[in-house]
C-alpha positions, 0 to 999 in steps of 0.5 A: 296249200298254204303252210297254216298253223295249227292253233289251239282254243283256249281260254284267251279265246273270245266267244269260246268258252273253254275254261279247261281249254281244248274248245268245242269239238267239229260238229258242235252246235254254237248253242250246246254251251261251248260258246258264249255271247257274244259271238261272231260266226262265219258261214262256210256256205256264203263264203264258198258261193261268193269266192266260187261267184268271184272266181267266175266272174274274174274268168268270165271277163279275162281278169286276174283275181289278187282279193285284198287279204286285209279283209280277213287275214284269215289264212283258211279263208285266204287258202280257199281263195288261191284254191279257187284260182286266184292269181295272188293275194293284195295287203295293205302293209309290209307285216301283212306281206310278211304274213302271207310270205310266212303262209307261202303265198306265192304272189303278193301285191301291197296296194299302198306305198312302202318307205320303211327302210327295214320293210324295203330290205326285206323285201328286196331280199325275199324278191331275190329269194325267188318271191313275186311281190309288188308295191306302189310308188307315187312319189319320187322320194319313194323311188329313191327310198326304194331304190336305196333299201334294195342297193344295200342288200344288192337286190331288187324291187318290182314297183307299180306307179300309183295314180289318186284322185283329188281328195283321195288318198294316195297316189300321184294326181295327174299323168304328168307326175305319173311320168315323172315317178315312172322315170325315175324307176326307170333311172334306178338299176335297182327298180323295175316298173311293172306297171300302174295301178289306182284305187276307185273306191272313194269315188262316189258316182258312177261317172267320176269313177269312169273318169278315173279309170279312163285316165288310168288308162290314158296313163298306161298308155302315156307311159308305154308309148314312152318306153317306161312299162315293159310289154305286158304291163301290170294294170291293177284297180277294183275295190269291192263297190265298182269293179264292174266299172273296172271291167267296163272300162279297162278290160279288153282294152289292150292294156296289158294284165288286168289285176282285180283287187276287191277283198270285201266279196269274200264274206260281203255284208248286210250293210255298207256293201249290201248297199254298194255291191256292183251286183245290184247294177248287174244283177246277172253276174251275181250275187253275193251273200253275206256270210257275217252273223253275230249273235248276242243276248239282251242282258236288260230290259230296263224301261219300256221301248229300251233294250241292251244287248251284250255287244258293242264296239269291242266286237261289232263293226260301226265305222259303215253303219250300225249292226242290223237285227236279223232274228227276230225280223222285225220289232228291234232296231239298233240305235247306238253302240258302247264299247260292251252295249247295244242300244236297241228301240223296242216296238211297242208290241215286241215281247223281249225279255232279258236272256233272249238271243238275237241275230245280228248282221253287220256293215263292213267285213275288214272292220269286223275281222280285226275284233275276232282273234278266233272266228267259228266258220260254221255250217247253215245249222251253225255247227262247227266246221272250223276255227278261223284264226286272224292275222293282224 
């Protein structure tokens, strides 16, 4: 069990109507007056089903699962993932790693480069205290920064060399660079190279994903033959869009400990990941279910064919697609968002009035969670089960 702080709900909590503090009681319906609109909710049954699906998938294919915590940064959801057998958790920044350390997460991958000397010194101190944490390097400059910081506190750091691809984000671009970075790590007594990592999620089609993963495998073999890796290296990959290809190309290849990092699977969505999930290609392995719902009222019907809901960019993700209307099932289409307004195209035969409550589905969980500090976890009748508090 993680060490999760007990945080009260009061007037500072968006979506909760608590003028006098206290917040709604467990078992309260979101429609009983203890909440106000807009409101993001997470359905517990969908979350638990998704966690179980991914745990079973990883076990079936001999993978260790370290889901990306940055998707939710919600301790209670992270706790559920660890209880289901996750090997560890992944983060993107040292700040997120600090949160997970304070929560008591035993193993953390920082799936990013770290060059801040203060953060590196802290990591080295925590490693010395027994924490299992790794981060990525993709340059000799990054290796030097890590080595100097670890040496400054008399500590040691574990790193993974990262492979990237043309036009992508971080990571060396070829195996020659990979070996040069690995040799720089090997030359420092303050560092150890634990393995190789990569991220395929920005690639657009299966052939390019497979080619990248094959290059990653070739890099592991090259570094192993050069004596730069431990006997069982860590090999980490897997966003939420192509983890089936990670399994197909890397699992069973005898490369080492394969760690999958898919994070958006915990809540899934009604947009980007609904279209991109690997379970569309391998349906027998899934499915995942959208757990996020946004509730908002129609606040104005100023002209024929147009309605405005009280929901905007401050509330809903919009970087990977606009919200969609789930209820009513037809007649309303989201066309754009302002800060606090959602524009809806209204079908000619669709009756809609100010005050109507609309249920929306969302696209991209990562940028949904970062807009809400406190989120009701609800049952299928939309009664309050718990409150998810998010960090960073």
